[in-house]
N, C-alpha and C positions, 0 to 999 in steps of 0.2 A: 504494500500500500504506500509506503514511503516513496518508493521509486515511481509509482504511478503519479503521486502528488507532485514530486519534484520534476517530472517530465511534462506536467501540465494537464494531465487527464483529470476531468472532473465528473465523468460518468464511468464507473468501473463496476464490472461484474466479476466477482470472485467465485470460481467454481472449485469445489472441494469434493473429493471422492470418498470422504469419510463423513457419514451422517452424524456420528458422534462429535466430530470436530465442529461441524456446522452448528449443532445444538449448543456446544460449549461456547462458541463465539457469539451466538445470539443470546446467551444467558446473561442475566444481569448480576448474578452472584457466583463468582468463581474464586472467592477469597481463600479457599482452602485447597485449591488445585495446585499441583506441582508446576504447572505452566502459567501460574498467576501473572508473572511479569509480562510474558508475551501476550496474554489475553488482555491485560490492562493496557498495554501499548496499542493493541488493535482497537480497543474501545476509545482511546484518546484520538487516534487517527480518524475514527468514524465521526467524531464531533466537529470536524472541519467542515467548511462550506462546500460540500460536494455530495454526489449521489453514489452510494456504494451498496450493491446488493450482494448477499452471500447465499449461494445455492449449492445444494447437494447435486452432484452429477455422477453417474456411474462411469467407471474408467472407460468403458466402451463408448461413452458419449463425448469424450474429449481425449482422443488418442494422442494428440500433440502434447497435452499436459502430462499424460501418463509417460510418454517417451522422455520428456524432459526430467520428470521426477526420477525415472530409472537411471538416466545419465548422471544425476546428482550423486549417485553412489560412487562414481568414478573420480570425483573431484574432491579437493580439500574443502574444508569449511570456508564459507565466504560467498561473495557474489560472483557469479559467472554468467556470461551472456553467450548466446549462440547466434551466428549469422543465419539469416533466413535462407541463405543459399546452401546451407548444410543439406546434403542430399536426403538423409533420413528425416530431418525435421521438415523439409519441404514436402516429402512424401506424406507425412502425417497431417500437415496443414491441408493438403489437397484432399486427403481422405475425410477429414472432419468437415470440410466445406461441402 
């Protein structure tokens, strides 16, 4: 969300393949959860002047995101970007469209 904000996006749709995670992010009370800091930061970002929707989507409904999540296991912790010209990423973008 921070990257979307910094890039100038003001209408963002967050798609998550974990129904439990969606419920957790939409919850108003997460004070005793072990990801409390991350959830609190998410809620802080939501308070900004923009439109953000959070939706559950099955992995099969967003293969591009599923591919990127799988690729994340191959990289060190931190931010990584992929060029749209990456053949596998481009394949999944076309598949999803």
